[in-house]
C-alpha positions in Angstrom: 151.7 -59.1 90.3 149.0 -57.2 88.2 146.3 -59.7 89.1 144.5 -60.5 92.5 145.7 -63.9 93.7 142.1 -64.5 94.4 141.5 -64.1 90.5 144.4 -66.7 90.0 143.7 -69.5 92.0 140.1 -70.2 91.6 139.7 -73.2 93.7 141.3 -76.5 94.7 140.6 -79.5 92.5 139.9 -82.1 95.1 140.0 -85.6 93.6 141.4 -89.3 94.0 144.3 -88.5 92.3 144.8 -85.0 93.7 145.0 -86.6 97.1 147.5 -89.3 96.5 149.8 -86.5 95.2 149.3 -84.4 98.4 150.7 -87.4 100.3 153.1 -88.5 98.0 154.8 -85.8 96.6 153.6 -82.8 98.8 151.9 -81.0 95.4 148.8 -79.8 95.6 146.1 -79.2 92.5 144.3 -76.0 91.7 141.9 -74.7 88.8 143.7 -71.7 87.7 142.9 -68.4 85.2 143.5 -69.6 81.9 146.0 -67.5 80.7 147.7 -67.2 84.1 151.2 -67.9 83.8 153.6 -70.1 85.8 155.2 -66.9 87.5 151.9 -65.7 88.4 150.7 -68.7 90.1 153.9 -69.6 92.2 153.5 -65.9 93.7 149.5 -66.3 94.0 149.9 -69.2 96.0 152.6 -68.0 98.0 151.0 -64.7 98.9 147.4 -66.4 99.4 148.5 -69.7 101.8 151.9 -68.3 102.9 154.3 -71.3 102.0 157.1 -71.9 99.9 156.5 -73.1 96.3 159.5 -75.1 94.6 157.9 -76.1 91.7 154.6 -75.5 89.5 153.3 -77.4 86.7 150.5 -76.4 84.3 147.9 -78.1 82.1 145.2 -77.2 79.8 142.0 -79.4 80.3 139.6 -80.0 77.7 136.0 -80.1 77.7 134.4 -83.4 77.1 131.2 -83.9 75.0 128.2 -85.0 77.5 125.0 -86.5 76.6 121.7 -84.7 77.8 118.0 -85.0 76.9 117.9 -82.3 74.3 121.4 -83.6 73.0 125.1 -82.8 72.9 126.8 -80.5 75.3 130.4 -79.5 76.2 131.8 -79.6 79.8 133.7 -76.3 79.9 137.4 -76.0 79.8 140.0 -74.9 82.5 143.6 -74.9 83.2 145.2 -76.9 86.1 147.8 -76.4 88.2 150.2 -79.1 89.7 151.7 -76.6 92.9 154.8 -78.7 94.4 155.9 -76.9 97.9 159.5 -76.8 99.2 159.9 -79.5 101.9 158.1 -79.0 105.5 155.9 -76.6 104.0 151.9 -77.4 104.1 148.5 -76.1 103.1 145.1 -77.2 104.8 142.9 -77.5 101.8 140.0 -78.3 104.0 
């Protein structure tokens, strides 16, 4: 792995849907670098949290237009990774 694991995995995405994924499927959602590959994300999560990763799914989330007083602006785009852990593994996000 050529990049730092802390640079690849930026922050966890704690939403209602992400919490449901944690409870039902042992899957955790992270915001990652836009050009990170699935292999890099797998290695970074395994290194940071000392767990065994079973599957990594990624998606690009596009920015949405928002209305401000001065006009229209766009929220930033980011890449989201849903990391499914092996049975018996757990990450304490909070």
